[in-house]
Steps between C-alpha positions, in 0.01 A plus 500: 500500500637841411553770756213717371260212531617445859432862583156489342391178674643585838355850520154396379487185710598692813200728468268213402619288786436789737146531373441127488622448858283790622189381323564139609463621852126536436480133592620594847315830519425822306802660341640801700227453765721659768673746269207683334228742612190582303415872526140614426371860516127527554200701607254209507443147632740255345249245374716467181743292702261205494585453132873524577484268806668198333795715402528762775398323821847365585653845485496797735293800394564866583180696446525877480161659564448829321228754575296510824699319773185450709354272232533131568656297219384139489764240411381144428587242764807290464746762377812605688505878483584835656273797431619860529288812470600869499516520878742209503718664233509827701581307817782297346662771286422815701590813302636282222146376427470809277673309223220238483213600270141512615191415297711350223626149438849640549444424867599145418871585525454520879472122479835481319648713777401285791538157341796295616488256210732470200224519240177694456195425285243774477153478348186722491173389658314507166736245342373147469646166386533492121492191278746412226376410150456137605264606780741425780506745791823701513701495817639856457712480813673182384595660165633810674715281719639323192578841350688638801690177561651491151739752349419789269685595180481883470827550307419299188153411368414133449248452218351200680429742787582340836767239434452353846145378431445134435540425130698820430870578485740762368489537124792478264711815521424575863826587681612217722644746750152641568310168531544485877256792521453734798277480813134575432376784718144539366236279338227700330178313423215585262119487499210359305160666466529870610819650351715733704416810298522869584183704514505639146545151355225369729267770366556420134499121550246446780409144389847372416610187682834322482441141396849444355709261699866510400696203640825689545739652757773737394762722662454873459828610332747724676432868425131437427225632725152347521164584664501284815157395626482428873198274497688176415861540598775313687850608592808401692475729802861443602626604157276796412260566794614857583429608141141372507357818642166585345535873552270765639157458341132539579368704791665844517705443184444641148532156342381141535524170315863562421640329808604177326627694199726708722630196687558323166706783350716535813542130541598440137768775503647350815480139370685612185767673707554208743470223242167344605229370265129557454265244340154563353230278354359198677317464733156633414227589751135580422442872554132500590376858478575830331531805721309815406686674210382846604619450856824362362545803271481734801775303668718450192476816298812664644688174475403463133633850438810470721612157373614653172772674704547241772575212266779680306654574839510134594621404153805721532577492873838356600591383848864538613722196563515553875129419519556133563190422708128552431480752783788709366348487155160610625642784704695623194187464288302712745758775457478479123121511516518819701756658267338401171128472559429782746462731198214273378303553824569569863351162574827336406684684782249341741540165331882515522470573872264204538746276319766585760250449784417157354864395501539623856193293603630201309844517672335530844271203449755296303836562666 
């Protein structure tokens, strides 16, 4: 066997053996049972968990209650969970609670902050179990775990998408020196039924539904941004957790529904700088209901306008070499946000301050 073949087989088999050994553990118990928290933001009873019971029940849930803290949220019996409302957030974080959004799904990042697990899976309470084209129910959590346990390939695109999936490999011409891949920081899942559209697109396509199931996972290339949706998302908290701040949104802020976008842009810039990977594609969930497009437009309209300046900023931003941790990267990014986006709106000065407060809170709770 030639040397190049040895490199190819050894690098690919290492990753596949890692995945195979992890998934084989399902015979002994759920994969990552003691290493993963499920974070759910909500304002309502969590009856949707009944559908997810076969997949979620072995795992610990962190429920972040938005809105009125005096309202009782019902959680189905049999789940292991912690529930935090606004009073809990204020009690735990004190003055630093100002960085956690209120009346916006961005409150979910409080769950990331207090978790002590290596991995996080977050899902919205209007997301149900989807079915693949054969009619089989999709275990979204299992697919996310497969994604984060296998490497990403951000430096060179593989035309068979994820080479670490069963039945795939690196194609001819793929550099052998890059076949080891890099650690996967984020797994971004998709949705059937209600698409994740902005308000203007909702208004012109009110009846559109996503019925297209694409059986693919791919690495988002280095230097490429993408619109990250927070409703079906997993990440390696130890690798990228401090960058998964969903910003200041909702109550008292001039913008909403851009919390996951903001986190996605910051996260991707930092992943590119530190050499981590991001995967998108499978798994799918069933997004059950469309939010009101007119309400959404009120929340989004400044973001729709501002993003034409925000995105070029993230496309060109460069982090210095001394930023060798996620926290250092995020602190530097907050400075650059203040310097470059404050001219767009004063809100970005406030957001930059909140980014620093978030890191301070992260370091206190995660020494």
